[in-house]
N, C-alpha and C positions, 0 to 999 in steps of 0.2 A: 839393383833390379828395375827394369822398365815396368810401366803400368801394364803393357801387353803381356809381360811375363809373369806379372804378379796375380793377374786374375785367375789362371788356373790353379795357383796355390791357394787362393782365397776359397775357390770351389772345393778343393780337396780338404782344406782345413775344416770348413763347415760340415762337410760329410763326416770326417773323422770325429769331430766333436759330437755330432748328433748320435753317432753310433757308440762311441767309447766314452766320451765324457772324461771325468777325472776319476780313474779306478783307484779306490782306497787302498788296495793291496800294494800298488806301486808306491803311492805317496806315504804310506806308513813306513816303507823301508828307506826311501831316499827323500829328502826335502824337496819340495816343489820349487821350481825356479822362482816363484814370487816370494817364497820364504827366504831364499838367498838375497833377493832384492830387499826385503824387510830387514834382514840382518845388517846389510849395508847401511841402510837408512838409520837404523838404530845405533850403529857404531859412530856415524857422523854426527847424529844428534848428541850422544854422550860426549864426544870429543870436542866439538866445535860450538855447541850451543851453551856458552857461558853466561849465566844470568847475572854475573857481576859486571859485564860490559854494558855499553850504552845501547839503546834500542837501534840506533843507525848501524852500530857495528854488528848487532845480532841479525838485522836484515841483510847486511853484506855477507856475513858468513852463511846465511840461509841461501843466498843466491849462489855462492861458491858451492855449497853442499849439493844443490840441485844440479849445477853444472857437472860436478864429480860424478853424480848418479847417472846422468844422461850419458856422459863420456864412457864410463865403465861398461854400462849395460849395452850401450849402442855399439861399441867396439866388439864386445863379446858376440853379440847377435851378428854382426857383419862377418866375423870370423866363421861362426856356425853356418851362415848362409854360403860363404865361399866354399867351405868343405862339403857341404850337401851338394852344391852344383858340380862337384867333381864326378858324381854319379852320372851314367848316361840317362837321356830321357826315356821313359817318363819317370824314372826313379828318382830323379833329382826333385822334380815337382811333388811326387808323393812324399819323399822324405821331409821336404820344407812344410808341406801341408800337415804332416803328423806333428812336427815340431810346433807349427803355429796353433795347432789345435789345443795344445796345453794351455794357451793363454785366452782362450775364448770359452764362454760359460753357458752356452745353450742348455745342455743337458744337466749340468749341476744346478743352474738357476731353476729350472723346472723341477728337479728332484727336491730342492730345499723348500720351495713354496708348496709343493705337493704334500710334503710331510706336515704341514700345518693343516692342511685339509684333513689328511688322515688322521692326525691327532684329535681333531674335533669328532670325528666319527668313532674312533676307538677308546678315547679316554675323556671326552669332553672339554670344557674350558680350561682346567688346570693343565692337561696335557698339551693343549694348543698354546697355552702361554709359554710352556717350556719350549715348544718347537719354534715359536716365533721369535724368542729371545736369541736363537742362533744366527737370525739374519737381520735383526734391527737392533738399534742401541736404546730404544726407549724402554721405560719401566714396565715389565709385562704384568707385574702384579696390579698395575693401575688400569689395565685393559679389561673390558668386558667382551662379549662375543664380536660385537661390531668393531671394537678397537683393535682386537687381534686381527680380524679379517682385513681391515683397512691397513694395518701395518703390513700385512703379508702382501697385498696387492700393490701397495705403494712400492715396496721393495722389489716386487716383480717388474713393474714398470721402469723404475729408476735404474735397476741392475741390467735390464734388457739394453738400456742405453750405454752404460759405461762398461758393461761386462761382455757385450755382444756386438753391438752396432759400432761403437767406437774402435775397438781393437781391429775389427775387420776393415774399417774405413781407412785406418793408418797403414794396415797391412797392404791393402790395395794401392795405396799411394807411394809407400817407400819400402815395400817388402818387409822382411823379418825385422831389420832394424827398426823401422817405423812402429811395428806392432810392439816390440819389447821396450822401446823408449816410452811410448804411450802407457804400457802397463807399470813401468817404473815411476813415472810422474804421477799416475792415478794412485799407486800404492803410497807415494810420498805424501800426497794430499791427505789420504786417509789416516796416516800415522802422524804427521806433524803439520798439516794444513789446517788445524782447527783454531778456534779462537781462545784457546787457554792462555793463561798468563806466560806460561813457558814457551808457547809456540806461536803467539800471535805475530811476533816479528820474524823469528827463525823459519817459520813455515810459510811466510807470506808469498815467496816466489813460487813455492810448490802449488799453493792454493791458486794463485793467479794463472800459473801455466796449465793447471788441469782445467780450469774454466775455459781457457782459450782452445785447448785441444778438443774439448767436448762441445764447442759451440755448434759446429755443424752437425756432428753425429747426434746430438740431442734432438735437433729439429727433424733430422731425418728419421730418427727412432719414433717420433710422434706420428709422422706420416705412416710409417710401417705398422704401428700399433693400430691406427685407424683402419688400415688395410686388413690387418688381422681380424679386427672386429667385424669388417664387412665379409670376410671369408667365413667367419663364425655365424653368419646370418644376420648381422646388424647393418646399420647405415654407414656410409662412408664420409659424406660431407659434414654431418652434425658434429663428430669428434673433431674433425679438422677445424671447423669454426670455433668450437669450445677451446681448442688448443691455442688458437691465435688470440683468443679473448682473455683466457684465464691464466696461461703460462706465466705472465709477468707477475701474478700474485704470489707465486712461490718465492721464498727467500733466496733460493739457488737460481742463478741465471740460466740453468739448463735443465734441472730435474723436473721443473714444471711442465715442460713439453710432452714428454712421454706419459706423465702422471695425469695431465689434463686430458690427453687423448684417451687414456684407459678409462678414466672416470665417466666421460661421455659415452664411450663404447659400451660400458656396463650400465649406463642410466644411474650411477651412484655419485655421491659426494666424496671426494677424497681430500687428503690435506687436513686442514683445520687444527684445533688444539691438540697438543701432544704432550705427554708427560715423560721427561727423561730423568735419570737418577740425579737428583739435586736441582733440578730447574724445569720449568714449563715453558712450552713455545705456544703462543696464541697467534696462529696464522689463519688466514681466511681459507675457506673451502674451495676447492677447484670443482667446477660444475655444480655450484651451491645449491641449484634447483633440483639435484638428483636426490634419490632416497638414501636412507641410511643403509651401510653395507651389512651384509650377513654372511654366514660361513659358506652358503651356497655360492657366493659370487667368487670365491677363490677358484673353484673349478672352472667357472666361466672365464676368469682371468687367464687361467692356464691354456685354455682353448684359444684364446686371443693370442697368447704368447706364442703358441705353435704356429698359428696363422702368420704372425709377423715374422717369424723365423723363415717360414716357407716363402713369403714375399721377399725377404732379404736375399735369400738364395736365388730367387727368380730374377731380381734386379742384376746380380753379378753375373747369372748365367746369360741374361739378355745382352749384357755388355760383352761377354765372351763371344757370343754369337756375332755381334756387330764388328768385332775386332778381327775376326777371322778373315 
């Protein structure tokens, strides 16, 4: 699929996702495609990640596993793309947009973060801790109001990058195969790309590939968050300056960009020390001069998220107009 053909699919996918999201009724009956990808990754991990072999061999089998994941998911997406394009215009574009929307997380991200805000209002801190535990890995029992709010906002910013901006970016460049391959690599990173004893070597290729695929989208997402903040009544240049200054402070080469932009847009400090089950992370703050986060900032972050999604749609709509 050419770039010219992919842009209408991008616009359709963004609209479908904003309107439909991930309907629970459907995915309770049939496994979500990402679940199937996860099952493939788990099977390869169980069969090929032999802890009795050398570290070099485990790294090599991890590379082979990633190549297998990319090949299977890419070929499947290519075949689906070819089948969808058998429909006459504009139904081919609409069909591909609907399929692509399954892998984009605008509405579901908004809903998950909004549940934390609603939990604060309806059930106080204990309910908010339960809600935030659904979207972050840190220990919720160790979080006060500011900690829960900070976790929810950081998840909002980071997942805007890898759940919205990056999938759409690769969809625009390489069509449905590009989108699905990105989601497969991103899922592999989340499952086997961490630094545990079992996955340090086997998941090395998945983690490095995910970093590479997110490099441009993460920086683009930071700019979109800054624009979303400006749409919500904030300043534009200050978040961009903070992003370029503080993004490098994050341990991830990519997550710091949208998080730093979100921190400056809200005027708060994000990042910093975090407690996970069994260990603690002592990271510096992003926008360290900002105030402490409170629960009201979650709703403000959600407004910025909406503005950033509108800005992203506007970028691709502008490209569509220029290509006509």
